[in-house]
C-alpha positions in Angstrom: 110.9 99.1 126.1 113.1 97.2 123.4 114.2 100.3 121.5 115.2 101.5 124.8 117.0 98.5 125.3 118.8 98.5 122.1 120.6 101.5 122.7 118.5 104.0 121.3 117.0 107.0 123.3 112.6 107.4 123.1 109.8 109.0 124.0 106.8 107.8 124.7 103.5 109.9 123.8 100.0 109.1 124.7 96.5 111.1 125.5 95.7 108.1 128.1 97.2 109.1 132.5 96.2 105.3 132.8 98.7 104.3 129.9 101.0 106.6 131.1 101.3 105.1 134.4 101.2 100.7 133.1 104.3 102.5 131.3 105.6 103.3 133.8 105.1 101.0 136.3 106.6 98.3 133.4 109.9 100.8 132.8 110.5 100.2 136.7 111.4 97.0 135.6 114.6 97.4 133.6 117.6 98.6 134.1 118.0 102.2 135.3 120.9 102.8 132.3 117.9 101.6 130.0 115.0 103.3 131.6 117.1 106.5 131.5 116.3 105.8 127.6 112.9 106.9 128.0 111.1 110.5 128.3 106.9 110.1 128.4 104.8 112.6 127.6 101.0 113.1 127.7 99.6 114.5 124.0 97.7 114.2 122.1 98.9 112.7 118.6 96.8 116.0 116.4 98.5 118.7 118.6 101.4 117.2 120.2 105.0 120.2 119.9 107.8 117.5 119.8 111.3 119.4 121.3 113.3 117.7 119.1 113.5 115.5 115.9 114.1 112.1 115.5 115.1 109.5 113.0 111.9 107.9 113.6 108.4 108.6 114.2 106.4 105.4 114.9 102.8 105.4 115.1 101.8 101.5 115.9 98.8 98.7 116.8 96.0 100.3 114.4 96.2 103.9 116.3 96.2 106.0 113.6 92.5 104.2 113.3 91.3 107.0 115.9 91.7 109.7 113.7 88.4 108.9 112.4 88.8 112.3 110.0 90.7 113.5 107.4 91.3 116.7 109.1 92.4 114.1 112.0 94.8 112.6 109.9 96.1 115.8 108.7 97.4 117.4 112.0 98.9 114.4 112.7 100.7 114.1 109.6 101.8 117.8 109.9 102.9 116.9 113.7 104.7 113.6 113.0 106.5 116.3 110.2 108.0 118.1 112.9 109.4 116.0 114.8 111.7 114.4 112.1 115.2 114.6 111.0 115.7 114.9 107.5 115.5 111.8 105.8 113.6 110.5 108.9 110.9 108.5 108.5 107.4 108.0 110.0 106.3 104.9 110.3 102.3 103.9 111.0 100.0 101.0 110.3 96.4 100.9 109.5 93.4 97.9 109.3 93.6 96.6 106.0 89.3 97.5 105.3 88.1 94.3 105.1 84.2 92.9 103.6 83.9 90.4 106.5 83.4 93.0 108.8 82.2 96.8 106.4 79.4 94.0 104.8 78.6 92.2 108.2 74.7 92.3 109.5 75.3 94.2 112.6 72.9 91.9 114.2 75.3 88.7 114.2 77.3 88.2 116.4 80.1 86.5 116.1 81.6 84.1 118.7 85.4 84.2 119.2 87.7 81.4 121.6 87.8 81.7 125.0 90.7 84.2 126.3 92.2 84.0 130.0 93.2 87.4 132.1 96.3 87.6 131.9 96.6 88.0 136.3 93.7 85.7 138.0 93.7 83.7 134.7 90.0 82.8 134.9 88.5 81.8 131.2 86.8 84.2 129.5 84.2 83.7 126.7 83.3 86.4 124.2 81.8 87.4 120.9 81.3 90.5 119.1 79.3 92.3 116.2 80.7 94.8 113.6 78.8 98.1 112.5 79.5 100.1 109.4 79.2 103.9 108.5 79.5 103.8 104.6 79.5 107.7 104.8 81.9 107.9 107.5 83.4 105.0 106.9 84.1 104.5 110.9 83.5 100.6 112.1 82.5 99.5 115.3 83.4 96.8 116.7 80.9 95.6 119.9 82.1 93.1 122.4 80.6 91.4 125.1 82.8 89.2 127.6 81.5 86.8 130.7 83.0 84.5 132.1 82.9 80.7 131.3 80.4 78.5 132.4 78.1 81.6 132.7 75.6 82.4 131.0 76.2 85.0 128.9 72.8 87.2 130.0 72.9 91.2 129.8 73.2 91.3 133.4 76.6 89.2 132.9 78.4 90.8 130.3 81.4 93.3 130.2 80.3 95.6 126.6 83.5 97.1 125.0 83.1 99.2 121.9 85.4 100.4 119.5 85.5 102.8 116.1 88.5 102.9 113.7 88.6 104.4 110.5 89.0 102.4 107.6 91.6 104.1 105.6 92.0 102.4 102.0 95.5 102.4 100.4 94.8 104.7 97.5 93.7 108.0 100.1 96.1 107.5 102.7 98.7 108.0 99.4 96.9 111.0 98.2 96.3 112.8 101.8 100.1 111.8 102.2 100.9 113.9 99.1 98.7 116.2 100.1 100.9 116.3 102.9 103.8 116.9 101.9 105.6 113.5 102.1 106.8 110.3 99.5 104.9 107.5 100.9 105.5 103.4 100.4 103.5 101.3 101.4 103.7 97.9 102.7 101.6 94.9 103.9 103.5 94.5 107.1 106.8 95.3 108.6 109.0 93.0 107.1 108.6 94.9 103.2 106.5 92.7 101.7 104.3 94.2 98.7 101.1 95.7 99.0 99.4 93.3 97.1 100.4 90.3 99.5 98.5 92.2 102.5 95.9 90.0 104.6 94.7 92.5 107.5 96.6 95.7 107.5 99.0 98.3 105.7 101.9 100.0 106.9 102.7 103.1 105.7 106.6 104.5 105.5 106.4 107.9 104.6 109.5 110.9 104.3 108.3 114.5 104.0 109.8 115.8 100.7 111.8 118.7 99.9 109.1 121.0 98.9 106.7 120.9 101.9 102.9 120.3 101.8 101.0 120.3 97.8 98.8 122.8 100.4 100.8 125.1 101.1 101.9 125.5 97.4 98.6 126.8 96.4 97.9 123.1 94.3 94.9 121.9 96.2 93.1 120.0 93.7 96.4 117.7 92.2 97.1 115.4 94.7 93.3 114.6 95.8 92.4 113.5 91.9 
């Protein structure tokens, strides 16, 4: 929405119909001229076929963490490349793997500050636990929520589970190189050096003129 308000034409892609409906509701609050700059498409980031090329492709707020395998990530990078104009950038962020999460006791629950529901105003307590699959590099974040003032019995809790792939900087660089990108990794969206990263990695990637190494018969050189 901010991009459209600044005069840019935007195509939004999501695989979730409820998320697309929510965005349509929000778009109705905009000026018709701004709303007309936004087109929504339902699609999977691993297989979506862009019908045009763009100056920028964004995949933000941990969405790439839902790509759980190298194959998933490679498919996304190939499809994203189809939507990039010459010299354009693919920009995405991933969580920076943290020892306090990947080495956490899966039986230990961490109590978090209370939340206020954005519509009802009801105060909600919640806690969470972490469980890390070291072989697949998948981090489970399981959260329990309950109304403030209630006893946190199992029957009173709403449990949500989020599974995010933990992508490490050097493996991202290797895979991007393999798929024909040159990449710069930063600590945040201000372009701060990666060495200053606290909880995220931001990837700025451009396609190289020669294309993917996978298509050049050099399958081993990019993943040493």
